[in-house]
C-alpha positions as CSV (number, residue, x, y, z in Angstrom):
1,M,-10.4,8.7,19.9
2,N,-8.8,8.3,16.5
3,E,-10.6,7.7,13.3
4,R,-8.1,9.1,10.8
5,T,-6.7,6.8,8.1
6,M,-4.0,4.6,9.6
7,V,-1.1,2.7,8.1
8,P,-2.0,-1.0,7.7
9,Y,-0.4,-3.3,10.3
10,N,3.1,-4.2,9.4
11,W,2.9,-2.3,6.1
12,H,6.3,-1.1,5.1
13,A,5.5,1.9,2.8
14,C,8.2,3.3,0.6
15,R,8.5,5.4,-2.5
16,G,8.3,2.2,-4.6
17,T,5.1,0.9,-3.1
18,E,3.3,4.3,-2.8
19,L,4.1,5.5,-6.3
20,S,3.1,2.2,-7.8
21,T,0.1,1.5,-10.0
22,T,-0.4,-1.7,-8.0
23,N,-3.7,-1.4,-6.2
24,Y,-3.9,2.2,-7.7
25,R,-1.8,3.5,-4.8
26,I,-0.2,6.2,-6.9
27,T,-3.7,7.6,-7.7
28,A,-4.2,8.7,-4.1
29,H,-0.9,10.7,-4.1
30,L,-1.6,12.2,-7.6
31,L,-5.0,13.4,-6.4
32,L,-3.5,14.8,-3.3
33,L,-1.1,16.9,-5.4
34,S,-4.2,18.1,-7.3
35,T,-5.5,19.8,-4.1
36,F,-2.7,22.4,-4.4
37,P,-3.5,25.4,-6.5
38,D,-0.3,25.3,-8.5
39,L,3.2,23.8,-8.6
40,P,5.0,26.6,-6.6
41,A,2.4,26.2,-3.8
42,A,2.8,22.5,-3.7
43,K,6.6,22.7,-3.6
44,T,6.5,25.3,-0.8
45,L,4.1,23.5,1.5
46,I,5.7,20.1,0.9
47,T,9.2,21.5,1.5
48,T,8.0,23.3,4.7
49,T,6.4,20.2,6.0
50,I,9.4,17.9,5.4
51,A,11.7,20.5,6.9
52,V,9.7,20.5,10.1
53,V,9.1,16.8,10.4
54,F,12.8,16.0,9.9
55,G,14.1,19.1,11.5
56,A,16.3,19.2,14.6
57,K,13.5,20.3,17.0
58,V,11.1,17.4,16.2
59,Q,13.9,14.8,16.0
60,E,15.3,15.9,19.4
61,A,11.8,15.8,20.9
62,R,11.4,12.3,19.5
63,R,14.5,11.2,21.3
64,E,13.5,12.9,24.6
65,L,10.1,11.3,24.5
66,G,11.7,7.9,23.9
67,I,9.5,7.1,20.9
68,V,12.3,5.9,18.7
69,G,14.4,2.8,19.1
70,K,18.0,2.5,17.9
71,P,17.0,0.4,14.9
72,R,14.7,3.2,13.7
73,L,16.9,6.2,14.6
74,F,17.7,7.0,10.9
75,S,14.4,5.6,9.5
76,E,12.2,7.8,7.4
77,G,9.6,5.1,6.9
78,A,5.9,4.9,7.8
79,I,6.4,2.8,10.9
80,A,8.9,5.2,12.4
81,L,6.8,8.1,11.4
82,T,3.6,6.8,13.1
83,Y,5.0,7.5,16.5
84,I,5.9,11.0,15.5
85,V,2.5,11.7,14.0
86,D,0.6,10.2,16.9
87,E,2.6,12.2,19.4
88,A,2.2,15.4,17.5
89,L,-1.5,15.0,17.2
90,D,-1.8,14.1,20.9
91,A,0.3,17.1,21.9
92,R,-1.9,19.5,19.7
93,S,-5.1,18.0,21.0
94,A,-4.0,18.4,24.6
95,V,-3.8,22.2,24.0
96,G,-7.4,22.5,23.0
97,D,-9.0,25.3,21.0
98,D,-8.0,28.2,23.3
99,G,-4.6,27.0,24.5
100,E,-1.2,28.2,23.4
101,V,0.6,25.9,20.9
102,V,4.0,25.5,22.4
103,G,6.6,22.8,21.8
104,A,8.0,21.0,18.8
105,M,5.3,18.2,18.8
106,A,2.3,20.5,19.4
107,E,3.6,22.8,16.6
108,L,3.9,19.9,14.2
109,G,0.4,18.7,15.1
110,E,-0.8,22.3,14.4
111,L,0.9,22.1,11.0
112,F,-1.0,18.9,10.1
113,F,-4.3,20.6,11.0
114,K,-3.4,23.7,8.9
115,L,-2.5,21.5,5.9
116,G,-6.0,19.9,6.0
117,L,-4.6,16.5,6.7
118,V,-6.5,16.0,10.0
119,E,-9.4,17.6,11.9
120,V,-11.6,17.0,14.9
121,D,-15.2,15.9,14.4
122,E,-18.2,16.9,16.5
123,T,-17.5,14.2,19.0
124,G,-13.9,15.3,19.6
125,A,-12.4,12.4,17.6
126,L,-9.6,12.9,15.1
127,R,-10.5,12.2,11.5
128,D,-9.1,12.8,8.0
129,G,-8.9,16.5,7.2
130,P,-10.7,18.3,4.3
131,R,-7.7,17.8,1.9
132,I,-7.8,14.0,2.4
133,Q,-11.6,13.9,2.5
134,K,-11.7,15.5,-0.9
135,V,-9.4,12.9,-2.3
136,R,-11.3,10.0,-0.7
137,A,-14.5,11.3,-2.3
138,V,-13.0,11.1,-5.8
139,L,-11.7,7.6,-5.1
140,V,-15.1,6.5,-3.9
141,Q,-16.6,8.0,-7.1
142,R,-14.1,5.8,-9.0
143,G,-15.3,2.7,-7.2
144,H,-12.7,2.2,-4.5
145,A,-13.8,0.7,-1.2
146,A,-13.4,2.7,2.0
147,N,-10.8,0.2,3.4
148,S,-8.9,-0.5,0.1
149,L,-5.2,-0.1,-0.1
150,V,-5.4,3.0,-2.2
151,M,-7.4,4.6,0.6
152,K,-4.7,3.5,3.1
153,S,-2.1,5.4,1.1
154,L,-3.8,8.6,2.5
155,A,-2.5,7.9,6.0
156,I,-0.4,10.9,7.0
157,E,2.7,8.7,7.5
158,N,2.5,7.4,3.9
159,I,2.0,10.9,2.6
160,L,5.1,12.1,4.4
161,V,7.1,9.2,2.9
162,V,6.2,10.4,-0.6
163,W,6.7,14.0,0.2
164,L,10.1,13.3,1.6
165,N,11.1,11.7,-1.7
166,F,9.7,14.6,-3.6
167,A,12.0,16.9,-1.6
168,L,15.1,14.7,-1.9
169,S,14.7,14.4,-5.7
170,D,14.6,18.2,-6.2
171,E,17.8,20.1,-5.6
172,G,16.0,23.3,-4.8
173,M,13.7,21.7,-2.3
174,K,16.4,19.5,-0.8
175,A,18.5,22.7,-0.1
176,E,15.8,23.8,2.3
177,V,15.4,20.5,4.1
178,P,17.7,19.8,7.1
179,N,20.5,17.4,6.8
180,L,18.6,14.3,7.9
181,A,21.5,12.3,9.1
182,G,23.7,15.1,10.3
183,D,20.9,16.5,12.6
184,Q,20.6,13.1,14.3
185,C,24.3,12.2,14.6
186,P,25.9,13.5,17.9
187,P,29.6,14.5,17.5
188,S,32.1,11.9,18.5
189,K,33.2,11.9,22.1
190,R,36.7,10.6,21.2
191,R,38.8,12.5,18.6
192,S,42.3,12.0,17.6
193,R,44.9,14.7,18.1
194,A,45.1,15.2,14.3
195,S,41.3,15.6,14.1
196,L,41.2,18.2,16.9
197,A,42.9,20.6,14.6
198,Q,40.2,20.0,11.9
199,P,36.7,21.4,11.9
200,Q,34.0,18.9,13.0
201,L,32.4,17.5,9.9
202,T,28.6,16.9,9.6
203,L,27.7,13.5,8.2
204,R,25.8,13.5,5.0
205,P,22.8,11.1,4.7
206,T,24.7,8.9,2.2
207,Q,27.4,8.3,4.8
208,V,25.0,6.6,7.2
209,Y,24.8,2.9,6.6
210,A,21.2,2.0,5.9
211,H,19.8,-0.6,8.2
212,C,17.6,-2.2,5.5
213,F,17.4,-2.6,1.8
214,W,14.7,0.0,1.4
215,G,16.8,2.5,3.4
216,A,19.7,2.0,1.0
217,F,17.4,2.2,-2.0
218,S,15.9,5.5,-0.8
219,M,19.4,7.0,-0.9
220,V,19.8,6.1,-4.6
221,A,16.2,6.7,-5.8
222,P,16.4,10.6,-5.9
223,V,19.4,10.4,-8.1
224,K,17.8,7.8,-10.4
225,F,14.4,9.7,-10.4
226,P,15.1,13.4,-10.3
227,R,12.5,16.1,-10.0
228,L,9.7,13.6,-9.1
229,L,7.2,16.3,-8.2
230,E,7.8,18.5,-11.2
231,R,7.7,15.6,-13.6
232,L,4.4,14.3,-12.1
233,W,3.0,17.8,-12.4
234,E,4.1,18.1,-16.0
235,K,2.2,14.9,-16.7
236,G,-1.0,16.5,-15.5
237,A,-1.1,15.7,-11.7
238,G,-2.4,19.2,-11.0
239,N,-5.5,18.8,-13.2
240,L,-6.9,15.5,-11.9
241,F,-9.8,17.0,-10.0
242,A,-10.9,18.9,-13.1
243,L,-10.8,15.7,-15.1
244,A,-12.7,13.8,-12.4
245,A,-15.4,16.5,-12.4
246,A,-15.6,16.3,-16.2
247,S,-15.9,12.5,-16.2
248,S,-18.8,12.6,-13.7
């Protein structure tokens, strides 16, 4: 059974929608940042998470399991991520409390648990983890309904979309994240005689033609909006829980 926050049906989340003041969606992500003790910890955990989600092991497992169609092969959106998140949580749940966590998907599911993004309740159902529950409590305190869009921003898939943009907008973080396109592009089976003498080049993400407008925009956004995480932290994102406590 699954009671965790889910992405709304046919909702195409992206950096622009999630970090928008419309329906207060940005508030959820700013509060989530405030659950980290400091900026270095936030950068480390976010970078580690993105490196695993978009790493070669998980992406290869995704293809082997057949949970990605060709139109979504290079997608980093919430719809494509839902299949990865569901499979990871299923794989981790199948291990149980005493089993050995083995395999890319089970290890990813374990990471989601350790990050406090998901947990198992007393009935065995998956639900939002303590980190997300803490944010939801503040949002309820501010008058937001349980099924409001700002609450839906706390779906793991939407969180990953935002964290990916944080990583891509920071040169230091991006250096530790796998080459998203290169990891997913198999080498060409046919090479010219001239190319045989040259080393095989790895494609950069910007060399992959985006299959939609938002995919193209996500390639440009990190250049237009550098150091997103640091800039939000400088504006006080790390102190929101203290402010919420003071206001109550």
